[in-house]
C-alpha positions in Angstrom: 208.7 291.9 62.2 212.7 292.1 62.1 213.9 288.9 64.5 216.7 291.3 65.0 214.3 294.3 66.8 211.9 291.6 68.2 212.1 291.1 71.8 212.0 286.5 71.6 214.0 284.9 74.6 213.7 281.9 73.2 215.1 278.9 75.6 217.2 275.6 74.3 216.0 273.5 77.6 212.7 273.3 79.6 212.8 274.6 83.0 212.8 271.8 85.7 209.5 273.1 87.1 208.0 272.6 83.9 205.8 269.6 83.8 203.3 269.3 80.8 204.4 269.7 76.3 202.5 273.4 76.8 204.1 274.7 79.8 207.7 273.2 78.9 207.0 274.4 75.0 205.4 277.9 75.8 208.2 279.2 78.7 210.9 277.7 75.7 209.1 279.4 72.8 209.4 282.8 74.9 205.5 283.3 74.7 205.1 283.6 78.4 207.3 284.1 81.7 206.7 283.4 85.4 206.7 286.2 87.1 204.5 284.7 90.6 203.1 281.5 91.5 200.8 281.0 89.3 200.9 284.4 87.3 202.7 285.3 84.0 203.4 288.3 81.9 202.2 287.4 78.4 205.9 288.6 76.0 205.3 290.0 72.3 205.0 286.4 70.9 202.5 284.6 73.5 200.2 288.2 73.6 199.8 287.5 69.2 198.2 284.4 69.7 196.0 285.5 72.8 194.9 288.5 71.0 193.9 286.4 68.2 192.3 283.5 70.3 190.1 286.9 71.9 189.5 287.7 68.8 187.8 284.4 67.2 186.1 284.4 70.8 184.7 287.7 69.9 183.9 287.3 66.7 181.8 284.3 67.5 179.5 285.5 70.2 178.9 288.4 68.0 177.3 286.1 65.8 175.1 284.5 68.6 173.6 288.0 69.2 175.7 289.0 72.8 176.6 292.2 73.2 179.7 293.1 74.5 180.9 295.5 77.7 183.7 295.5 80.2 183.3 295.0 84.1 186.3 295.6 86.2 188.5 293.1 87.8 188.1 294.9 92.0 184.6 293.9 93.1 182.7 295.4 95.9 182.0 292.4 98.6 178.3 294.2 99.5 177.2 292.7 95.7 178.3 289.1 96.6 176.3 288.9 100.1 173.4 290.1 98.1 173.6 286.2 96.1 175.1 285.3 99.7 178.1 283.5 97.5 180.3 286.2 99.6 180.8 283.6 102.4 180.3 280.3 100.2 182.9 280.8 97.7 186.4 279.9 99.7 189.4 280.9 99.8 189.6 281.1 96.2 188.6 284.3 96.1 191.0 286.7 97.0 189.6 289.9 99.4 191.0 292.7 100.1 190.5 295.9 102.1 190.6 299.8 100.5 192.0 302.6 102.3 188.6 303.2 104.0 188.4 299.8 104.6 185.8 298.7 102.6 185.7 294.9 102.1 187.4 294.7 98.1 187.8 291.3 96.2 189.2 290.4 92.3 186.8 288.8 91.0 186.7 285.6 89.9 183.4 285.5 88.1 180.8 288.2 87.2 177.1 286.9 88.1 176.8 289.4 91.3 178.0 292.7 89.3 176.1 292.1 85.9 172.9 291.2 87.5 173.2 294.2 89.7 173.9 296.2 86.3 171.3 294.8 84.2 168.6 295.3 87.1 169.6 298.4 87.7 168.5 299.2 83.6 165.9 297.0 83.0 162.3 297.4 83.3 160.2 296.0 81.0 159.8 292.3 78.7 160.9 294.4 76.2 164.1 294.6 77.5 164.9 290.7 77.3 166.2 288.0 75.9 169.3 289.7 76.2 172.8 288.5 76.3 175.7 290.9 77.8 179.0 289.2 77.4 183.0 290.9 78.3 186.3 289.2 78.5 188.1 290.8 80.8 191.1 289.1 83.6 190.2 286.9 87.2 191.9 285.7 89.9 190.8 282.7 91.2 193.5 282.1 94.6 194.6 278.5 93.5 195.8 276.3 96.6 198.5 274.7 93.6 199.0 276.8 90.4 200.4 273.9 87.8 200.8 273.3 84.6 201.6 277.0 83.4 198.4 279.2 81.8 196.7 276.0 82.7 196.0 276.0 86.0 197.2 279.4 87.4 196.0 282.0 89.2 195.1 285.2 87.1 194.2 284.7 83.3 191.7 286.1 81.2 188.4 284.5 80.2 185.2 285.1 78.0 182.4 284.9 80.6 178.3 285.8 79.2 175.6 286.3 80.4 171.6 285.6 79.4 168.9 286.9 80.5 165.3 286.0 79.7 162.1 285.6 80.4 161.0 282.3 80.8 162.6 279.1 80.8 162.2 278.4 77.1 163.6 281.0 76.3 166.3 280.8 78.3 166.8 276.9 76.7 167.3 278.8 73.5 169.9 281.0 75.0 171.7 278.3 76.3 171.8 276.6 72.8 172.4 279.0 70.8 175.7 279.6 73.0 176.5 275.7 72.8 176.8 275.6 69.1 178.4 279.3 69.5 180.9 277.6 71.5 181.5 274.2 69.0 182.4 276.4 66.0 184.3 279.1 68.2 186.7 275.9 69.2 186.8 274.1 65.7 187.8 277.9 64.0 190.5 277.9 66.4 191.5 273.7 64.9 189.9 272.2 68.4 187.6 269.1 68.8 185.6 270.4 71.5 182.9 267.9 72.8 180.6 268.7 75.2 180.0 266.9 78.3 177.6 266.7 81.0 178.8 268.9 84.1 178.9 269.6 87.3 177.4 272.9 88.1 179.9 273.2 91.2 179.8 276.6 92.5 177.6 278.7 89.6 174.9 276.9 90.5 171.9 275.6 88.4 170.7 271.7 87.1 171.8 272.5 83.5 175.8 272.4 82.6 177.8 271.6 80.2 181.8 271.4 80.2 183.2 271.7 76.7 186.4 269.5 76.7 189.7 269.3 74.6 190.8 265.5 74.9 194.6 265.3 76.2 196.9 263.0 78.2 197.5 265.8 80.5 194.3 266.9 80.8 192.8 267.8 84.5 189.8 265.7 84.2 188.8 262.3 83.6 185.9 262.0 81.0 183.8 259.7 78.7 182.4 259.6 75.6 180.7 258.0 73.0 182.8 257.3 70.0 181.2 259.0 67.1 182.3 262.2 69.1 185.8 262.0 67.5 183.7 262.3 64.0 183.6 265.6 62.4 180.1 267.3 62.8 177.9 269.8 60.8 176.7 272.9 62.7 175.3 273.9 59.5 172.2 275.2 62.2 170.1 278.5 62.3 170.7 279.9 65.5 167.7 282.4 66.1 165.1 279.1 64.4 164.0 277.8 68.1 162.9 274.6 67.0 165.4 273.6 64.7 167.7 274.7 66.9 167.2 272.9 70.0 165.9 269.7 67.9 169.9 270.0 66.5 171.6 270.5 69.8 169.1 267.1 71.3 170.7 265.7 68.4 174.3 265.7 69.3 173.6 265.1 73.2 172.0 262.0 72.0 175.4 260.3 72.6 176.9 259.9 75.9 179.4 262.6 76.7 179.8 263.1 80.5 182.9 264.4 82.9 183.5 261.7 86.0 181.3 264.2 88.4 178.4 263.3 86.7 178.9 259.5 85.0 175.2 258.3 84.5 175.5 254.5 84.6 172.0 253.9 82.9 173.4 256.5 79.4 176.7 255.0 79.4 175.4 251.3 79.7 173.7 252.6 76.2 177.0 253.4 74.7 178.0 249.9 74.9 181.4 248.9 73.7 181.1 252.6 71.8 182.0 254.3 75.2 185.3 255.6 75.7 187.8 257.3 78.0 190.0 259.8 77.9 191.4 262.7 79.6 190.5 266.3 78.8 191.5 269.7 79.3 188.4 272.5 80.1 188.0 275.2 77.6 184.1 276.3 78.3 182.0 275.9 80.8 178.2 277.1 80.6 175.5 277.1 82.9 171.4 277.4 83.1 170.5 278.2 86.5 167.1 280.3 86.5 166.4 283.0 89.2 169.7 281.6 91.7 170.8 285.3 91.0 168.4 287.2 89.7 165.5 286.1 92.4 168.1 286.3 95.2 169.6 290.5 94.0 165.6 291.4 93.9 165.7 291.8 89.7 162.0 291.4 88.4 160.9 293.1 85.2 157.2 293.9 84.2 155.8 291.4 82.2 153.5 291.5 79.4 149.9 291.6 81.2 152.1 293.7 83.5 152.6 291.7 86.1 156.6 291.1 87.9 158.2 288.3 86.0 161.6 287.4 87.8 164.3 287.2 84.5 166.2 283.3 83.9 169.9 283.7 83.8 172.3 281.4 82.4 176.0 282.0 82.0 178.9 281.1 79.7 182.7 281.1 79.9 185.4 280.3 78.0 189.3 280.4 79.0 190.6 282.1 76.8 194.2 282.3 78.2 194.2 278.4 79.0 193.2 278.1 75.3 197.1 278.5 74.4 198.0 275.5 76.9 194.7 273.3 75.1 196.0 274.1 71.6 199.8 273.3 72.2 198.6 270.1 73.8 197.2 269.2 70.8 198.9 270.7 68.1 202.9 269.6 68.2 205.3 267.8 67.4 209.2 266.8 68.5 210.3 270.4 66.8 207.8 272.6 68.8 204.9 274.1 68.7 202.4 273.6 65.1 200.4 276.4 65.5 196.9 276.5 63.6 196.7 279.0 60.9 194.0 280.9 63.0 195.9 281.7 65.8 199.0 282.1 64.4 201.6 284.5 66.1 202.4 285.8 62.0 201.9 283.1 59.2 205.1 282.6 58.1 208.8 282.6 59.1 211.1 283.6 56.4 214.6 282.6 57.4 217.4 284.5 55.7 220.1 282.1 55.4 223.5 283.5 54.6 223.0 287.0 56.2 226.7 288.3 55.0 225.4 287.4 51.7 224.8 291.0 50.2 222.8 289.0 47.1 220.9 286.9 50.0 219.5 290.0 52.0 218.5 292.0 49.1 216.3 288.7 47.5 215.1 288.1 51.6 214.6 292.5 52.3 212.2 292.4 48.4 210.8 288.8 49.6 209.7 290.8 53.3 208.5 294.1 52.1 206.1 291.9 49.5 204.6 289.3 51.9 204.3 292.9 54.0 202.1 294.8 50.8 200.0 291.4 50.2 199.1 291.6 54.3 200.4 288.2 55.4 202.1 288.8 58.9 205.5 287.4 58.7 208.5 287.1 61.3 211.9 287.8 59.2 214.6 285.7 60.3 217.5 288.6 59.5 219.9 288.1 62.6 223.8 286.8 61.4 223.1 283.2 62.9 223.8 279.8 61.6 221.2 278.0 59.8 220.6 275.2 62.3 219.6 277.6 64.8 217.4 279.4 62.8 215.6 276.3 61.5 215.1 274.9 65.2 213.7 278.7 66.6 211.5 278.5 63.4 209.8 275.0 64.6 210.1 275.9 68.0 207.2 278.7 68.0 205.6 277.1 65.5 205.0 279.6 62.2 202.7 277.5 59.5 204.9 278.5 56.9 208.7 278.7 56.6 210.2 280.3 53.8 213.7 280.0 53.1 216.6 281.4 51.3 219.9 280.7 50.2 222.7 281.0 47.7 222.1 277.7 46.5 218.0 278.3 45.8 218.7 281.7 44.1 221.1 280.5 41.5 218.1 278.2 40.5 215.7 281.2 40.7 213.7 279.6 43.7 213.1 279.3 47.2 211.6 276.6 49.8 208.4 276.9 51.0 208.0 274.5 53.9 204.3 273.4 55.7 204.9 273.2 59.5 202.1 270.6 59.7 203.1 268.6 57.6 206.8 268.4 57.3 206.3 269.0 53.5 209.3 270.9 51.3 209.0 272.3 48.6 211.1 274.5 45.9 209.3 277.3 44.3 209.7 281.3 42.3 209.2 284.0 44.7 205.9 285.0 43.1 204.2 281.0 43.4 205.5 280.9 46.8 204.2 284.9 47.9 200.8 283.0 46.3 201.1 279.3 48.1 201.5 281.5 51.5 199.2 284.5 50.9 196.6 281.5 50.2 
């Protein structure tokens, strides 16, 4: 994409109401714009990152055996009355009436709807186990929306729901998602710690939050220092015993949110106990038959007797992840996108748009990058070189390639790695190979 044709409204200064780094940089880099309190429009650059994150989430859900569907944003209040949560959920739920005076709500989560869908289709133990997921917009009417997409009212979420015949099978589904989440966040360049967590309004007695450590995080967290080490995720998710042993070994090291501080286990960590603040990017729950029983769901078991399925739910804040990644990966110049989620891989800078030789060389390299399948943002604007460098650093693309008259005289272009600041002069062919690798 040529920047002269792009819609990329960058800002030199941070708006006064932006309090944390990710909010400031998302506004300055032209990723989002606020349209109402806690509600944001996703501008082209931000939308590209959002879709990259969504695709990684989708691939890891599919790898874990989950099946994608799509549920609506609007739900009937009757479903929530079946589970008993309609009156209990609180003012965060946006409740409305349609023209026929039927009570509706903008879904904050989908336990009731997925239970009803599966209840009306599953008949036998042969229909289980199943894990279904979707990636859909949610709305929760936060009393104080703040920190940009980190605590907005409208947000994009992946939520999955598992159905199993018994508690042992449900724990297997839980463990599969546990590992899938670790793999998902690692692919995005994030180190997320699974921490024992409170189940809140979802319910159940087993829950983990996946926390990215950050000074601006909303949660106070405690963890064993071993969680700061890189851990292997080499485990067969279909081998029940191996998966259970793997997750058990991982969670043997203490890690918990403030609400679930367990003093005896905390004491076991001794001087290796660490305290920090963190950002929740995922939350998984095992809640048994809380919804399936309340909503009258059962299937015929192997012995012909009715069985109430055991359930779990698994959420990832897809839109929130943008903020978490920026909090974890930035410098004074701006964002530093991990390669896997960057909106473009390369920022191509023509230092002299008014120079025919520079323009021809830049156009030629842009064509070669496109032919090689390298997503490229080409700054062909008639702007000062300093402004172009500042913009590229701000939006944080992994690679920058700079074409200017002095380099062309030597037969080279400058290649910069955004994450390290390293700069090298290479021939066009070598530069193309470097950024395509």
